[in-house]
C-alpha positions in Angstrom: -69.9 11.0 172.4 -72.0 9.8 169.4 -75.6 10.2 169.8 -78.1 8.0 167.9 -78.7 10.6 165.4 -74.9 9.7 164.6 -75.4 6.5 165.0 -78.6 6.0 162.4 -76.6 8.3 159.9 -73.9 6.2 160.0 -75.7 2.8 159.7 -77.5 4.1 156.6 -73.8 5.1 155.2 -72.7 1.6 155.7 -76.2 0.7 153.9 -75.3 2.9 150.8 -71.9 1.4 150.8 -73.2 -2.4 150.3 -75.3 -0.8 147.8 -72.5 0.9 145.9 -73.7 4.9 145.6 -71.0 6.4 147.8 -68.5 7.9 146.0 -64.9 7.6 146.3 -64.0 9.2 149.9 -67.0 8.5 151.3 -66.2 4.7 150.4 -62.4 4.7 151.7 -64.1 6.7 154.9 -66.0 3.7 155.4 -63.4 1.3 155.2 -60.9 2.5 157.2 -63.9 2.8 159.6 -64.7 -1.1 159.4 -61.1 -1.6 159.7 -60.8 0.2 163.2 -64.0 -0.3 164.0 -65.2 -3.7 165.0 -68.8 -2.2 166.3 -68.1 -0.4 162.0 -67.6 -3.9 160.7 -70.5 -5.3 162.6 -73.0 -2.7 161.4 -71.3 -3.7 157.9 -71.8 -7.3 158.1 -74.9 -6.8 159.2 -76.2 -4.6 155.2 -74.1 -7.0 153.3 -76.1 -9.6 155.1 -79.4 -7.8 154.3 -78.7 -6.7 150.8 -76.5 -8.5 149.3 -79.3 -11.6 148.4 -81.3 -8.7 146.8 -78.4 -8.5 144.0 -78.1 -11.7 143.1 -81.1 -12.4 140.8 -79.9 -9.3 138.8 -77.2 -9.4 136.1 -74.8 -7.3 135.6 -75.3 -5.1 133.0 -71.9 -3.0 132.1 -73.3 1.4 132.0 -72.8 2.7 128.6 -70.2 5.1 127.4 -71.1 8.0 127.8 -71.9 7.4 131.6 -68.3 7.2 132.7 -68.3 10.6 130.7 -70.4 12.2 133.7 
């Protein structure tokens, strides 16, 4: 059974997914959840609608080579 705390933690993970700050393993887990659970898919879609417009006016910037080495 999911508690309110679990729901809040999941909701934050979906926001982090949309922002692109999760590591590869966490991203894969979110993608699996979204594929299997309509509620997860709806939560992710909500965050995409909410946070997506924030990135519209920000130009893409390629990270320096030393960033990838870390």
